[in-house]
C-alpha positions as CSV (number, residue, x, y, z in Angstrom):
1,M,28.8,9.8,10.3
2,P,31.2,9.8,12.3
3,D,31.1,8.6,15.3
4,L,31.2,10.4,18.4
5,F,28.7,13.3,16.3
6,L,25.6,11.5,18.1
7,P,27.8,11.1,21.6
8,I,27.9,14.4,21.9
9,L,24.5,15.8,20.4
10,V,23.4,13.7,23.2
11,A,25.1,14.8,26.0
12,W,24.3,18.4,25.2
13,C,21.0,17.2,25.3
14,A,22.0,15.5,29.0
15,V,22.7,18.9,30.1
16,W,20.8,20.9,29.4
17,L,18.0,19.0,30.4
18,V,19.4,19.3,33.2
19,L,19.5,23.1,33.5
20,A,16.7,24.2,31.9
21,G,14.5,21.8,34.7
22,I,16.7,23.5,37.2
23,G,15.7,26.6,35.6
24,F,12.6,26.8,34.7
25,L,12.1,25.8,38.0
26,Y,13.6,29.0,39.2
27,G,12.0,31.0,36.7
28,L,9.1,30.2,38.4
29,R,9.4,30.9,41.2
30,C,12.2,34.3,40.1
31,P,12.1,36.5,43.5
32,R,13.0,39.6,41.1
33,G,8.9,39.8,40.1
34,P,7.2,39.1,37.6
35,E,9.0,40.3,34.2
36,S,12.1,38.0,35.2
37,R,9.7,35.0,36.2
38,R,9.1,35.5,31.8
39,W,12.3,35.8,30.8
40,W,13.2,32.7,32.5
41,T,10.6,31.1,31.3
42,G,11.1,32.1,28.2
43,F,14.5,30.4,27.8
44,W,14.4,28.0,30.1
45,S,11.0,26.7,27.9
46,M,13.1,27.5,24.0
47,N,15.1,25.5,25.9
48,I,13.8,22.7,26.3
49,F,12.4,23.1,23.1
50,W,16.0,23.1,20.5
51,I,16.2,20.0,23.4
52,A,13.5,18.0,21.7
53,I,14.1,19.0,17.6
54,D,18.6,18.0,18.6
55,L,16.9,14.7,20.1
56,G,15.1,14.4,17.3
57,I,17.7,14.5,15.3
58,V,19.7,12.0,16.8
59,V,17.0,9.5,16.5
60,W,16.6,10.5,12.6
61,A,20.2,9.8,12.3
62,L,19.9,6.4,14.4
63,L,17.1,4.7,12.4
64,D,18.1,6.4,8.7
65,P,22.4,6.9,9.6
66,I,24.3,9.0,5.7
67,V,26.9,6.8,5.8
68,E,28.8,8.7,2.4
69,V,31.5,11.6,4.2
70,E,30.8,14.1,1.2
71,A,26.4,13.3,2.1
72,F,26.9,13.8,5.7
73,R,29.5,17.0,4.9
74,R,27.1,18.7,2.1
75,V,23.9,18.0,4.9
76,L,25.8,19.6,8.0
77,A,26.4,22.2,5.3
78,I,22.8,22.8,5.6
79,N,23.2,23.2,9.1
80,G,24.9,25.5,8.4
81,G,23.3,27.8,7.2
82,L,20.1,27.1,8.7
83,D,21.8,28.6,12.1
84,I,22.7,31.9,11.0
85,A,19.1,31.5,10.2
86,Y,18.3,30.6,13.9
87,L,21.4,33.7,14.9
88,V,19.6,36.6,12.9
89,T,15.3,35.2,14.8
90,G,17.8,35.1,18.1
91,L,18.8,37.6,17.9
92,I,15.6,39.2,16.6
93,L,14.0,38.5,19.6
94,V,16.4,39.2,22.0
95,T,15.5,42.4,21.3
96,R,12.2,43.1,22.4
97,R,11.0,44.6,25.2
98,D,8.5,41.5,25.6
99,R,10.6,39.5,28.3
100,L,9.3,36.4,27.4
101,A,10.3,37.0,23.5
102,S,13.1,37.6,24.8
103,G,14.6,34.9,27.0
104,F,13.3,32.4,24.1
105,G,15.5,34.4,21.6
106,A,18.3,34.5,24.4
107,A,17.7,30.3,24.0
108,I,17.4,30.6,20.5
109,L,21.3,32.3,20.6
110,V,22.9,29.5,22.6
111,Q,21.5,26.9,21.1
112,G,21.4,27.8,18.0
113,L,26.0,29.2,18.3
114,F,26.3,25.7,19.7
115,L,24.7,24.1,16.4
116,L,26.5,26.7,14.7
117,I,29.6,25.6,16.2
118,F,29.5,22.0,15.8
119,D,28.3,21.6,12.0
120,L,31.3,23.8,11.4
121,V,34.0,21.6,13.0
122,W,32.9,18.6,12.4
123,W,32.8,19.8,8.7
124,W,35.8,20.9,9.3
125,V,37.2,17.6,9.5
126,L,35.5,14.9,7.5
127,G,36.9,17.0,4.8
128,A,40.5,17.4,6.3
129,P,43.0,15.3,5.0
130,T,43.3,12.2,5.8
131,V,47.2,11.1,6.5
């Protein structure tokens, strides 16, 4: 596993944890009405859920690191496929009339897109020939 992999993931989680705390509190008191409050609550709640998942990945990687590059690339490729499934799920949810579900979908799109880019970039970097 590359040295920068976990620090980048932890930094992402830290930034989103701060944003989610502020955003969730805003969502509870959003002045635009109950439907907007439902959307913001859904969006930030789902982001908190994804932060927990990402931190779980960090803990797992610390406890049982993958040291072989090809094995790590396989994991990244599998994760890339899962990331696409997350994006499809997010697209489905964001189109729902229920504002809570729509907020969930928007958060899944943000987090899923980050994970897709993150996984694919590392997959590509680790497969590039070293000079």
